[in-house]
N, CA and C of each residue as an Amber inpcrd file, in Angstrom:
protein
   630
 -65.8940000  88.3270000  45.3900000 -66.0730000  87.5730000  46.6150000
 -65.6400000  86.1270000  46.4250000 -65.1740000  85.5030000  47.5180000
 -64.7920000  84.1010000  47.4200000 -66.0050000  83.2210000  47.7030000
 -65.7770000  81.9140000  47.7370000 -66.8940000  80.9760000  47.8960000
 -67.5830000  81.1140000  49.2480000 -66.9220000  81.7480000  50.2200000
 -67.5310000  81.9610000  51.5340000 -68.2360000  83.3040000  51.6330000
 -68.2870000  84.0270000  50.5160000 -68.9710000  85.3030000  50.5010000
 -68.1570000  86.4560000  51.0360000 -66.8390000  86.2600000  51.2130000
 -65.9930000  87.3310000  51.7160000 -65.3960000  88.1390000  50.5670000
 -65.4500000  89.4550000  50.7500000 -64.8930000  90.3610000  49.7430000
 -63.4710000  90.7320000  50.1570000 -62.4970000  90.3960000  49.3170000
 -61.0960000  90.6490000  49.6480000 -60.5440000  91.8720000  48.9040000
 -61.4320000  92.7320000  48.4480000 -61.0100000  93.9110000  47.7040000
 -60.5900000  95.0370000  48.6520000 -59.4340000  95.6160000  48.3790000
 -58.9750000  96.7780000  49.1360000 -59.7130000  98.0100000  48.6200000
 -60.3880000  98.7340000  49.5060000 -61.1800000  99.8930000  49.0880000
 -60.8010000 101.1920000  49.7930000 -59.9270000 101.1290000  50.7890000
 -59.5310000 102.3460000  51.4990000 -58.0160000 102.3910000  51.6540000
 -57.4860000 103.5940000  51.8340000 -56.0450000 103.7200000  52.0630000
 -55.6560000 103.1010000  53.4010000 -56.5630000 103.1270000  54.3700000
 -56.2730000 102.5180000  55.6710000 -56.0440000 101.0130000  55.5130000
 -56.8890000 100.3560000  54.7310000 -56.7180000  98.9280000  54.4750000
 -55.4090000  98.6650000  53.7480000 -55.1140000  99.5200000  52.7770000
 -53.9040000  99.3570000  51.9850000 -52.6610000  99.4970000  52.8500000
 -52.6350000 100.5130000  53.6880000 -51.4790000 100.7480000  54.5400000
 -51.3310000  99.6830000  55.6110000 -52.4480000  99.0960000  56.0390000
 -52.3760000  97.9980000  57.0030000 -51.7690000  96.7560000  56.3590000
 -52.1110000  96.5440000  55.0860000 -51.5700000  95.3880000  54.3640000
 -50.0830000  95.5420000  54.1230000 -49.6640000  96.7410000  53.7060000
 -48.2540000  97.0450000  53.4610000 -47.7380000  97.8870000  54.6290000
 -47.6680000  97.2650000  55.7860000 -47.4040000  98.0080000  57.0250000
 -45.9590000  98.4620000  57.1890000 -45.0310000  97.8310000  56.4520000
 -43.6350000  98.2510000  56.5580000 -43.4430000  99.5430000  55.7760000
 -43.1440000 100.6120000  56.4660000 -42.9690000 101.9060000  55.8080000
 -41.7000000 101.9060000  54.9700000 -41.7060000 102.6110000  53.8330000
 -40.4830000 102.6970000  53.0230000 -39.3730000 103.3790000  53.8190000
 -38.1520000 102.9590000  53.5560000 -37.0300000 103.5270000  54.2960000
 -35.7980000 103.5580000  53.3990000 -34.7580000 104.2290000  53.8830000
 -33.4860000 104.2510000  53.1700000 -33.6090000 104.7930000  51.7640000
 -33.0200000 104.0540000  50.8130000 -32.9840000 104.5080000  49.4210000
 -34.3720000 104.7210000  48.8350000 -35.3530000 103.9240000  49.2680000
 -36.7050000 104.0500000  48.7450000 -37.2840000 105.4360000  49.0120000
 -36.7630000 106.1030000  50.0310000 -37.2550000 107.4390000  50.3890000
 -36.3830000 108.5280000  49.7760000 -35.0790000 108.4550000  50.0290000
 -34.2650000 109.6000000  49.6130000 -33.8320000 109.5850000  48.1560000
 -34.1930000 108.5310000  47.3940000 -33.8860000 108.5570000  45.9580000
 -34.8430000 109.4600000  45.1880000 -35.9520000 109.8460000  45.8040000
 -36.9170000 110.7320000  45.1410000 -36.5230000 112.1820000  45.3560000
 -36.5360000 112.9510000  44.2680000 -36.1550000 114.3530000  44.3410000
 -37.0550000 115.1780000  43.4320000 -36.9410000 116.4890000  43.5270000
 -37.7830000 117.3760000  42.7150000 -37.0430000 117.9280000  41.5080000
 -35.9320000 117.3050000  41.1450000 -35.1350000 117.8250000  40.0290000
 -34.3670000 116.6740000  39.3660000 -33.7770000 116.9800000  38.2280000
 -32.9090000 116.0230000  37.5440000 -31.4860000 116.2500000  38.0420000
 -30.9890000 115.3390000  38.8290000 -29.6310000 115.4600000  39.3530000
 -28.6260000 115.0900000  38.2600000 -27.3490000 115.2720000  38.5490000
 -26.3000000 114.9440000  37.5730000 -26.3510000 113.4750000  37.1880000
 -26.5380000 112.5900000  38.1630000 -26.5750000 111.1600000  37.8700000
 -27.8730000 110.7530000  37.1750000 -28.9610000 111.3690000  37.5570000
 -30.2290000 111.0810000  36.8890000 -30.1740000 111.5280000  35.4290000
 -29.4870000 112.6170000  35.1890000 -29.3300000 113.0940000  33.8120000
 -28.6210000 112.0480000  32.9600000 -27.6100000 111.4110000  33.5100000
 -26.8700000 110.3910000  32.7660000 -27.7800000 109.2190000  32.3870000
 -28.6790000 108.8450000  33.2750000 -29.6100000 107.7510000  32.9740000
 -30.5630000 108.1520000  31.8500000 -31.1230000 109.3430000  31.9360000
 -32.0710000 109.8020000  30.9120000 -31.3890000 109.9060000  29.5460000
 -30.1640000 110.4290000  29.5310000 -29.4690000 110.6150000  28.2590000
 -28.9730000 109.3040000  27.6590000 -28.9530000 108.2360000  28.4510000
 -28.5500000 106.9280000  27.9310000 -29.7360000 106.1300000  27.4070000
 -30.9540000 106.6170000  27.6680000 -32.1530000 105.8560000  27.3250000
 -32.6370000 106.1300000  25.9010000 -32.7980000 105.0730000  25.0830000
 -33.3480000 105.2460000  23.7450000 -34.8620000 105.0220000  23.7100000
 -35.4370000 104.7850000  24.8990000 -36.8540000 104.4100000  24.9460000
 -37.4730000 104.8850000  26.2540000 -38.6920000 105.4140000  26.1540000
 -39.4370000 105.7190000  27.3730000 -40.9240000 105.4920000  27.1190000
 -41.6330000 105.2570000  28.1860000 -43.0860000 105.1120000  28.1440000
 -43.6790000 106.3820000  28.7230000 -44.6530000 106.9420000  28.0230000
 -45.2440000 108.2230000  28.3750000 -46.6990000 108.0060000  28.7800000
 -47.0460000 108.4100000  29.9970000 -48.4120000 108.2390000  30.4970000
 -49.0750000 109.5880000  30.7080000 -50.3380000 109.6880000  30.2820000
 -51.1100000 110.9170000  30.4300000 -52.5230000 110.5850000  30.8790000
 -53.2700000 111.6330000  31.2360000 -54.6410000 111.4570000  31.7060000
 -55.5210000 112.5430000  31.0930000 -56.7290000 112.1600000  30.7070000
 -57.6520000 113.1260000  30.1280000 -59.0850000 112.7530000  30.4210000
 -60.0310000 113.5530000  29.9590000 -61.4500000 113.2990000  30.2210000
 -61.9260000 111.9240000  29.7460000 -61.3240000 111.4180000  28.6670000
 -61.7340000 110.1120000  28.1430000 -61.0160000 108.9590000  28.8390000
 -60.0510000 109.2950000  29.6970000 -59.3400000 108.2350000  30.4060000
 -57.8370000 108.3520000  30.2660000 -57.1560000 107.2690000  30.6220000
 -55.7020000 107.2380000  30.6290000 -55.1430000 106.8460000  29.2700000
 -53.8740000 107.2140000  29.0610000 -53.1690000 106.7780000  27.8640000
 -51.7230000 106.4890000  28.2390000 -51.1850000 105.4580000  27.6450000
 -49.7900000 105.0900000  27.8860000 -49.2050000 104.6820000  26.5460000
 -48.1540000 105.3840000  26.1140000 -47.6350000 105.1040000  24.7860000
 -46.1100000 105.1160000  24.7740000 -45.5070000 104.3550000  23.8420000
 -44.0460000 104.2770000  23.7590000 -43.4550000 105.4380000  22.9830000
 -42.2500000 105.8170000  23.3580000 -41.4770000 106.8190000  22.6390000
 -40.0550000 106.2980000  22.4950000 -39.4960000 106.3900000  21.2960000
 -38.1500000 105.8780000  21.0910000 -37.4030000 106.6220000  19.9990000
 -36.0930000 106.7050000  20.1700000 -35.2040000 107.3950000  19.2430000
 -33.7770000 107.0740000  19.7030000 -32.7640000 107.6100000  19.0290000
 -31.3980000 107.3880000  19.5170000 -31.2400000 107.8810000  20.9560000
 -30.3440000 107.2560000  21.7440000 -30.1230000 107.6930000  23.1300000
 -29.9140000 109.2000000  23.2240000 -30.5390000 109.7920000  24.2190000
 -30.4580000 111.2380000  24.3820000 -31.5750000 111.9780000  23.6750000
 -32.5290000 111.2470000  23.0840000 -33.6030000 111.9190000  22.3530000
 -34.4870000 112.7500000  23.2810000 -34.5420000 112.3550000  24.5640000
 -35.1770000 113.2240000  25.5560000 -34.0920000 114.1610000  26.0570000
 -34.2110000 115.4170000  25.7190000 -33.1610000 116.4000000  25.9840000
 -33.3380000 117.0190000  27.3740000 -32.2640000 116.9680000  28.1540000
 -32.2730000 117.5900000  29.4790000 -31.7690000 119.0240000  29.3290000
 -32.6690000 119.9820000  29.4470000 -32.3050000 121.3980000  29.3060000
 -31.6400000 121.8900000  30.5790000 -32.2580000 121.5850000  31.7000000
 -31.7120000 121.9290000  33.0110000 -32.3280000 120.9610000  34.0100000
 -32.0930000 121.1770000  35.2790000 -32.5430000 120.1920000  36.2640000
 -34.0540000 120.1600000  36.4530000 -34.7650000 121.0690000  35.8380000
 -36.2210000 121.0910000  35.9660000 -36.9540000 120.9750000  34.6340000
 -36.2130000 120.8140000  33.5210000 -36.8630000 120.8480000  32.2100000
 -36.3560000 119.7580000  31.2770000 -37.3040000 119.0190000  30.6710000
 -36.9980000 118.0240000  29.6460000 -37.7280000 118.3980000  28.3640000
 -37.1340000 118.0440000  27.2220000 -37.7660000 118.2410000  25.9220000
 -37.8960000 116.9000000  25.2220000 -39.0990000 116.6260000  24.6740000
 -39.3520000 115.3520000  24.0010000 -39.9700000 115.6260000  22.6390000
 -39.2960000 115.2560000  21.5490000 -39.8900000 115.4590000  20.2250000
 -41.0470000 114.4990000  20.0080000 -42.1040000 114.9870000  19.3660000
 -43.2230000 114.1000000  19.0370000 -43.0480000 113.6210000  17.6020000
 -42.4610000 112.4450000  17.4750000 -42.2010000 111.8990000  16.1440000
 -43.4850000 111.4630000  15.4540000 -43.3440000 111.2590000  14.1560000
 -44.4860000 110.8400000  13.3410000 -45.0780000 109.5460000  13.8740000
 -46.3970000 109.5310000  14.0260000 -47.0650000 108.3340000  14.5370000
 -48.2930000 108.0140000  13.7110000 -49.3450000 107.5710000  14.4150000
 -50.5580000 107.1540000  13.7080000 -51.6270000 108.2470000  13.6750000
 -51.2840000 109.4270000  14.1800000 -52.1840000 110.5830000  14.1830000
 -53.4010000 110.4170000  15.0920000 -53.3630000 109.4350000  15.9910000
 -54.4230000 109.3540000  16.9940000 -54.2690000 110.4870000  18.0110000
 -53.0310000 110.9250000  18.2340000 -52.6620000 111.9870000  19.1750000
 -53.3570000 111.8460000  20.5350000 -53.5010000 110.6190000  21.0080000
 -54.1510000 110.3970000  22.3030000 -53.4170000 111.1090000  23.4330000
 -52.0850000 110.9730000  23.4600000 -51.3080000 111.6080000  24.5300000
 -51.4200000 113.1260000  24.4630000 -51.2620000 113.6780000  23.2770000
 -51.3110000 115.1300000  23.1140000 -52.7060000 115.6710000  23.4270000
 -53.7120000 114.9390000  23.0190000 -55.0870000 115.3530000  23.3010000
 -55.3100000 115.4480000  24.8180000 -54.7380000 114.4800000  25.5330000
 -54.8470000 114.5080000  26.9900000 -54.1030000 115.7010000  27.5820000
 -52.8780000 115.9250000  27.1090000 -52.0410000 116.9760000  27.6930000
 -52.6130000 118.3750000  27.5010000 -53.3200000 118.6020000  26.4160000
 -53.9460000 119.9100000  26.1900000 -54.9370000 120.2270000  27.3070000
 -55.5660000 119.1720000  27.8430000 -56.6050000 119.3820000  28.8540000
 -56.1510000 119.0490000  30.2710000 -55.1190000 118.2360000  30.3830000
 -54.5600000 117.8920000  31.6920000 -53.0540000 117.7550000  31.5220000
 -52.2610000 118.7100000  31.9920000 -50.8270000 118.7270000  31.7070000
 -49.9940000 117.6970000  32.4660000 -50.6010000 116.9560000  33.3600000
 -49.8240000 115.9780000  34.1310000 -49.2630000 114.8860000  33.2230000
 -48.0160000 114.5200000  33.4770000 -47.3380000 113.5300000  32.6450000
 -46.4160000 112.6720000  33.5090000 -46.2530000 111.4340000  33.1060000
 -45.3350000 110.5320000  33.8000000 -44.5090000 109.7910000  32.7610000
 -43.2100000 109.6680000  33.0180000 -42.2890000 109.0300000  32.0820000
 -41.5460000 107.8960000  32.7630000 -41.3540000 106.8030000  32.0310000
 -40.5630000 105.6810000  32.5150000 -39.5100000 105.3580000  31.4580000
 -38.2360000 105.5270000  31.8130000 -37.1360000 105.3350000  30.8760000
 -36.5240000 103.9470000  31.0280000 -36.2570000 103.3030000  29.8730000
 -35.5910000 102.0110000  29.8400000 -34.2800000 102.1240000  29.0770000
 -33.2400000 101.4630000  29.6230000 -31.9230000 101.4520000  28.9930000
 -31.5530000 100.0050000  28.7080000 -31.3510000  99.6190000  27.4550000
 -31.0280000  98.2280000  27.1300000 -29.8610000  97.6990000  27.9620000
 -30.0700000  96.5440000  28.5570000 -29.0160000  95.8990000  29.3320000
 -28.8720000  96.4000000  30.7530000 -29.6330000  97.4150000  31.1290000
 -29.5390000  98.0030000  32.4650000 -30.7940000  97.6750000  33.2620000
 -30.6220000  97.2560000  34.5030000 -31.7580000  96.8480000  35.3230000
 -32.5520000  97.9960000  35.9040000 -31.8520000  99.0880000  36.2550000
 -32.5640000 100.2270000  36.8240000 -33.3820000 100.9490000  35.7610000
 -34.5490000 101.4170000  36.1610000 -35.3570000 102.2740000  35.2970000
 -35.4490000 103.6490000  35.9480000 -35.7720000 104.6530000  35.1490000
 -35.8210000 106.0320000  35.6270000 -37.2330000 106.5580000  35.4590000
 -37.7640000 107.1590000  36.5200000 -39.1320000 107.6700000  36.4780000
 -39.1440000 109.1780000  36.7060000 -39.9690000 109.8590000  35.9280000
 -40.1090000 111.3080000  36.0570000 -41.5960000 111.6510000  35.9960000
 -42.0430000 112.4400000  36.9520000 -43.4050000 112.9630000  36.9420000
 -43.3450000 114.4780000  36.8350000 -44.3050000 115.0520000  36.1220000
 -44.3130000 116.5080000  36.0080000 -45.4960000 116.9960000  35.2120000
 -45.3210000 118.1190000  34.5590000 -46.3650000 118.7150000  33.7370000
 -45.7620000 119.1180000  32.3890000 -46.5480000 118.9860000  31.3420000
 -46.0150000 119.2100000  29.9930000 -46.8520000 120.2060000  29.2070000
 -46.1530000 120.9680000  28.3780000 -46.7770000 121.8440000  27.4020000
 -46.3740000 121.3740000  26.0110000 -47.2220000 121.6280000  25.0380000
 -46.9380000 121.2510000  23.6530000 -46.4860000 122.4990000  22.8960000
 -45.2390000 122.4750000  22.4130000 -44.6830000 123.6420000  21.7200000
 -44.4910000 123.3620000  20.2290000 -44.8290000 124.3770000  19.4150000
 -44.5780000 124.2930000  17.9740000 -43.5460000 125.3410000  17.5540000
 -42.7890000 125.8460000  18.5030000 -41.7350000 126.8240000  18.2200000
 -40.8220000 126.2700000  17.1250000 -40.7300000 126.9430000  15.9640000
 -39.9320000 126.4240000  14.8520000 -38.4760000 126.1370000  15.2100000
 -37.8670000 127.0180000  15.9880000 -36.4770000 126.7910000  16.3680000
 -36.3320000 125.5350000  17.2020000 -37.3280000 125.2790000  18.0450000
 -37.2960000 124.1130000  18.9080000 -37.5350000 122.8360000  18.1090000
 -38.5740000 122.8150000  17.2850000 -38.8700000 121.6110000  16.5030000
 -37.7400000 121.2980000  15.5300000 -37.1810000 122.3260000  14.8950000
 -36.1030000 122.1090000  13.9270000 -34.8310000 121.5830000  14.5830000
 -34.6550000 121.8630000  15.8640000 -33.4660000 121.3660000  16.5630000
 -33.5200000 119.8630000  16.7760000 -34.6950000 119.2640000  16.5520000
 -34.8510000 117.8260000  16.7130000 -34.9570000 117.1070000  15.3660000
 -34.6160000 117.7810000  14.2900000 -34.7270000 117.1800000  12.9570000
 -33.8070000 115.9650000  12.8230000 -34.3220000 114.9130000  12.1910000
 -33.5340000 113.7350000  11.8460000 -33.8210000 113.4060000  10.3850000
 -32.7700000 113.2100000   9.6080000 -32.9210000 112.9320000   8.1750000
 -33.7610000 114.0100000   7.4860000 -33.6230000 115.2420000   7.9510000
 -34.3670000 116.3450000   7.3530000 -35.8260000 116.4030000   7.7530000
 -36.2810000 115.4870000   8.6090000 -37.6780000 115.4490000   9.0340000
 -37.8030000 116.1070000  10.4090000 -38.7040000 117.0830000  10.5000000
 -38.8950000 117.8660000  11.7250000 -40.1810000 117.4220000  12.4180000
 -40.1310000 117.1680000  13.7230000 -41.3650000 116.8170000  14.4290000
 -42.3350000 117.9850000  14.4260000 -43.6310000 117.6950000  14.4130000
 -44.6270000 118.7640000  14.4000000 -44.6480000 119.5300000  15.7080000
 -44.2780000 118.8620000  16.8000000 -44.2950000 119.5280000  18.0960000
 -43.2590000 118.9080000  19.0220000 -43.0130000 119.6040000  20.1110000
 -42.0800000 119.1400000  21.1420000 -42.7590000 119.3100000  22.4940000
 -42.6730000 118.2970000  23.3230000 -43.2080000 118.3910000  24.6720000
 -42.1750000 119.0590000  25.5740000 -42.5810000 120.0880000  26.2650000
 -41.7250000 120.7630000  27.2310000 -42.2040000 120.3320000  28.6150000
 -41.4130000 119.4910000  29.2650000 -41.8160000 118.8900000  30.5390000
 -41.1480000 119.6140000  31.7010000 -41.9720000 120.0980000  32.6160000
 -41.4670000 120.6680000  33.8570000 -41.4330000 119.5590000  34.9020000
 -40.2530000 119.2390000  35.3840000 -40.0620000 118.1190000  36.2980000
 -40.5400000 118.4780000  37.7050000 -41.3600000 117.5890000  38.2810000
 -41.8160000 117.7780000  39.6580000 -41.2410000 116.7180000  40.5930000
 -41.1660000 115.4780000  40.1030000 -40.5800000 114.3980000  40.8970000
 -39.7280000 113.5320000  39.9750000 -38.6110000 113.0520000  40.4990000
 -37.7310000 112.1660000  39.7280000 -37.1070000 111.1460000  40.6620000
 -37.0690000 109.9010000  40.2130000 -36.4240000 108.8620000  41.0140000
 -36.1830000 107.6260000  40.1680000 -35.1940000 106.8360000  40.5720000
 -34.9090000 105.6030000  39.8470000 -35.5770000 104.4290000  40.5410000
 -35.8910000 103.4160000  39.7410000 -36.4870000 102.1840000  40.2570000
 -35.4120000 101.1100000  40.2710000 -35.3950000 100.2910000  41.3210000
 -34.3680000  99.2570000  41.4290000 -34.5770000  98.1680000  40.3720000
 -33.6800000  97.2120000  40.3410000 -33.6260000  96.2240000  39.2580000
 -34.6030000  95.0600000  39.3830000 -35.3490000  94.9680000  40.4700000
 -36.1410000  93.7590000  40.7390000 -37.0870000  93.3710000  39.6040000
 -37.8340000  94.3450000  39.0800000 -38.8040000  94.0290000  38.0250000
 -38.1130000  93.5000000  36.7770000 -37.0050000  94.1280000  36.3770000
 -36.2770000  93.7050000  35.1810000 -35.6680000  92.3210000  35.3960000
 -35.1680000  92.0750000  36.6020000 -34.5930000  90.7660000  36.9140000
 -35.6760000  89.6970000  36.8760000 -36.8170000  89.9690000  37.4880000
 -37.9010000  88.9820000  37.4880000 -38.3800000  88.6990000  36.0730000
 -38.4540000  89.7500000  35.2520000 -38.9260000  89.5840000  33.8740000
 -37.8670000  88.9760000  32.9580000 -36.5960000  89.0010000  33.4020000
 -35.4720000  88.5620000  32.5660000 -35.5130000  89.2870000  31.2170000
 -35.8420000  90.5870000  31.2970000 -36.0980000  91.3590000  30.0820000
 -34.9220000  91.4110000  29.1280000 -33.7100000  91.5230000  29.6670000
 -32.5490000  91.6700000  28.8020000 -31.7980000  90.3570000  28.5780000
 -32.3060000  89.2640000  29.1230000 -31.6450000  87.9610000  28.9440000
 -31.8770000  87.4370000  27.5310000 -30.8100000  87.0480000  26.8670000
 -30.9370000  86.5140000  25.5070000 -31.8620000  85.2970000  25.4690000
 -31.7900000  84.4770000  26.5160000 -32.5970000  83.2550000  26.5490000
 -34.0910000  83.5470000  26.6620000 -34.4340000  84.7710000  27.0480000
 -35.8460000  85.1250000  27.2160000 -36.4710000  85.7020000  25.9540000
 -35.6670000  85.8930000  24.9260000 -36.2100000  86.4630000  23.6900000
 -37.2880000  85.5610000  23.0960000 -38.3560000  86.1850000  22.6490000
 -39.4860000  85.4600000  22.0680000 -39.3500000  85.4320000  20.5540000
 -39.5630000  84.2680000  19.9690000 -39.5390000  84.1530000  18.5150000
 -40.7390000  84.8940000  17.9490000 -40.5010000  85.9500000  17.1870000
 -41.5970000  86.7620000  16.6490000 -42.5870000  85.9280000  15.8590000
 -42.1180000  84.8770000  15.2300000 -43.0000000  84.0400000  14.4130000
 -44.0050000  83.2570000  15.2520000 -43.7760000  83.2160000  16.5650000
 -44.6950000  82.4620000  17.4310000 -45.9210000  83.2840000  17.8160000
 -45.9310000  84.5570000  17.4500000 -47.0290000  85.4490000  17.8140000
 -47.7330000  85.9840000  16.5670000 -48.9890000  86.4280000  16.7050000
 -49.7090000  86.9500000  15.5410000 -49.0380000  88.1920000  14.9780000
 -49.0490000  88.3230000  13.6690000 -48.4790000  89.4920000  13.0060000
 -49.4720000  90.6520000  13.0990000 -49.0130000  91.8900000  12.8590000
 -49.9560000  93.0180000  12.8290000 -51.0900000  92.7920000  11.8280000
 -50.7580000  92.2170000  10.6740000 -51.7810000  91.9500000   9.6730000
 -52.8280000  90.9800000  10.1720000 -52.3880000  89.9350000  10.8730000
 -53.3220000  88.9410000  11.4130000 -54.2340000  89.5690000  12.4600000
 -53.6700000  90.4430000  13.2850000 -54.4730000  91.1170000  14.3090000
 -55.5320000  92.0030000  13.6620000 -55.1220000  92.7890000  12.6450000
 -56.0670000  93.6880000  11.9800000 -57.1170000  92.9250000  11.1900000
 -56.7250000  91.8050000  10.6160000 -57.6930000  90.9810000   9.8830000
 -58.7840000  90.4810000  10.8230000 -58.3780000  90.0840000  12.0160000
 -59.3630000  89.6230000  13.0050000 -60.2810000  90.7600000  13.4300000
 -59.7000000  91.9280000  13.6960000 -60.4850000  93.0650000  14.1770000
 -61.4390000  93.6160000  13.1250000 -61.0980000  93.4280000  11.8470000
 -61.9420000  93.9580000  10.7660000 -62.7580000  92.8620000  10.0870000
 -62.8310000  91.7100000  10.7390000 -63.5880000  90.5790000  10.1750000
 -63.1470000  90.2430000   8.7580000 -61.8310000  90.2920000   8.5400000
 -61.2760000  89.8910000   7.2520000 -61.2350000  90.9810000   6.2040000
 -61.7270000  92.1710000   6.5260000 -61.7110000  93.2580000   5.5310000
 -60.2820000  93.7230000   5.2490000 -59.3820000  93.5670000   6.2160000
 -57.9700000  93.8630000   6.0120000 -57.2500000  92.5750000   5.6440000
 -56.5060000  92.6160000   4.5580000 -55.7540000  91.4420000   4.1210000
 -54.5090000  91.2880000   4.9900000 -54.4480000  90.2020000   5.7230000
 -53.3130000  89.9560000   6.6120000 -52.0060000  89.9000000   5.8340000
 -51.9780000  89.1120000   4.7770000 -50.7520000  88.9230000   4.0010000
 -50.2990000  90.2260000   3.3470000 -51.2490000  90.9740000   2.7870000
 -50.9120000  92.2210000   2.0940000 -50.4020000  93.2600000   3.0890000
 -51.0640000  93.3790000   4.2300000 -50.6430000  94.3600000   5.2330000
 -49.2240000  94.0660000   5.7100000 -48.9530000  92.8040000   5.9900000
 -47.6230000  92.4240000   6.4860000 -46.5580000  92.5720000   5.4010000
 -46.9310000  92.3160000   4.1550000 -45.9720000  92.4170000   3.0560000
 -45.5210000  93.8670000   2.8620000 -46.4440000  94.8000000   3.0280000
 -46.1340000  96.2190000   2.8070000 -45.5520000  96.8980000   4.0500000
 -45.6280000  96.2340000   5.1990000 -45.2260000  96.8590000   6.4660000
 -43.7850000  97.3720000   6.4780000 -42.7800000  96.5880000   6.0700000
 -41.3940000  97.0850000   6.1490000 -41.1740000  98.3790000   5.3800000
 -41.7160000  98.4640000   4.1590000 -41.5340000  99.6810000   3.3710000
 -42.3260000 100.8370000   3.9690000 -43.5210000 100.5330000   4.4850000
 -44.3570000 101.5640000   5.0960000 -43.6550000 102.1830000   6.3100000
 -43.0270000 101.3460000   7.1180000 -42.3100000 101.8400000   8.2920000
 -41.0910000 102.6460000   7.8730000 -40.3960000 102.1590000   6.8510000
 -39.2150000 102.8730000   6.3680000 -39.5660000 104.2620000   5.8870000
 -40.6800000 104.3760000   5.1870000 -41.0930000 105.6560000   4.6140000
 -41.6460000 106.6160000   5.6650000 -42.1620000 106.0820000   6.7710000
 -42.8350000 106.9480000   7.7450000 -42.1460000 106.9970000   9.1120000
 -40.9300000 106.4360000   9.2150000 -40.2640000 106.3760000  10.5190000
 -40.0200000 107.7760000  11.0780000 -39.7120000 108.7310000  10.1980000
 -39.5650000 110.1360000  10.6230000 -40.4120000 111.0400000   9.7430000
């Protein structure tokens, strides 16, 4: 509430639609489809990075996925395959998908303003032929997500332009931000050595990247 005691929180869809009274039109409507079109396929296959969102009894999860461009394999206009590379073994996304198959993907392409969004449902497969087809450097993912596409559409460039995400001048000096070791040292009240964690990080990542 504000100082006059008025609550400005939107609590109903009627209020929301009244606030955003201009209905979507043109490209905002017909860019959404129930399949991966030929042009949408090109965007997905050019993306080396996507954000994966899931939902489960404990709540939402949103995590990054990255590999060489084309790592999300387009099988046909209704099916995507995503290898689950080695991570931290929290398996938050997978834990959610076992109980709620709904999934949402947001693809980013370096230097490109448009983003690609896909909503659907996913199954976790351990089929040896499937996992082995995603091997890199002899390392095979433990599982592959088989995504059935329900909705697909691209997002215009406005967000990327506003963020200046790909502008060289917008790059942040990594040294200006806390290191992973510094963050963990704070969270563990100094039980984790910041300097030691950061010193071992490059080799640790090299050994566990796949």
